[in-house]
C-alpha positions as semicolon CSV with decimal commas, in nm:
position;residue;x (nm);y (nm);z (nm)
1;M;-0,033;0,001;-0,056
2;H;0,123;0,350;-0,051
3;Q;-0,033;0,708;0,045
4;A;-0,021;0,918;-0,252
5;G;-0,366;0,957;-0,286
6;A;-0,456;0,748;-0,061
7;K;-0,509;0,482;-0,343
8;L;-0,402;0,111;-0,320
9;Q;-0,215;-0,089;-0,542
10;K;-0,360;-0,404;-0,700
11;C;-0,411;-0,645;-0,408
12;I;-0,664;-0,891;-0,203
13;L;-0,787;-0,760;0,095
14;Y;-0,888;-1,074;0,345
15;E;-1,112;-1,010;0,609
16;G;-1,237;-0,672;0,761
17;A;-1,333;-0,498;0,421
18;R;-1,561;-0,275;0,504
19;E;-1,521;0,044;0,346
20;E;-1,634;0,096;-0,008
21;I;-1,312;0,069;-0,244
22;F;-1,289;0,193;-0,587
23;E;-0,963;0,036;-0,668
24;P;-0,822;-0,297;-0,807
25;V;-0,912;-0,490;-0,519
26;A;-1,032;-0,841;-0,472
27;V;-1,169;-0,891;-0,147
28;I;-1,209;-1,271;0,005
29;I;-1,429;-1,274;0,337
30;K;-1,442;-1,626;0,509
31;F;-1,831;-1,714;0,566
32;K;-2,047;-2,065;0,732
33;D;-2,326;-2,082;0,488
34;A;-2,556;-1,941;0,233
35;E;-2,741;-1,728;0,521
36;D;-2,402;-1,627;0,677
37;V;-2,306;-1,462;0,366
38;I;-2,638;-1,290;0,259
39;K;-2,628;-1,160;0,621
40;M;-2,299;-1,022;0,554
41;A;-2,355;-0,886;0,218
42;N;-2,679;-0,690;0,330
43;D;-2,521;-0,544;0,647
44;S;-2,371;-0,284;0,430
45;E;-2,476;0,064;0,353
46;Y;-2,283;0,049;0,043
47;G;-2,341;-0,216;-0,227
48;L;-2,277;-0,117;-0,585
49;G;-2,258;-0,479;-0,694
50;G;-2,117;-0,820;-0,605
51;G;-1,994;-1,130;-0,737
52;I;-2,093;-1,506;-0,673
53;F;-1,848;-1,776;-0,725
54;T;-2,007;-2,149;-0,702
55;K;-2,024;-2,462;-0,886
56;D;-2,406;-2,446;-0,821
57;I;-2,577;-2,239;-1,039
58;T;-2,896;-2,292;-0,843
59;K;-2,729;-2,197;-0,519
60;A;-2,606;-1,910;-0,660
61;I;-2,908;-1,761;-0,841
62;N;-3,076;-1,801;-0,486
63;V;-2,837;-1,592;-0,317
64;A;-2,822;-1,327;-0,591
65;R;-3,200;-1,261;-0,536
66;R;-3,179;-1,219;-0,168
67;V;-2,850;-0,995;-0,190
68;E;-2,928;-0,655;-0,180
69;T;-2,716;-0,490;-0,418
70;G;-2,696;-0,282;-0,755
71;R;-2,539;-0,550;-0,979
72;M;-2,479;-0,889;-0,887
73;C;-2,267;-1,086;-1,164
């Protein structure tokens, strides 16, 4: 990370990402189950977009429908 302009270099953040980020950043957060991830995703004042990565397309669609965000991919 560097200080100039309060910007981040390309990076991956683990846990603790509670602020809105407009940089090339991937955030990885552990969760217990689908209910837990939906609760975490909806517990934010932000939410321009989100993404779901799973082999189970049915689960992905069900979670995406319950997450309150502008765009889900």
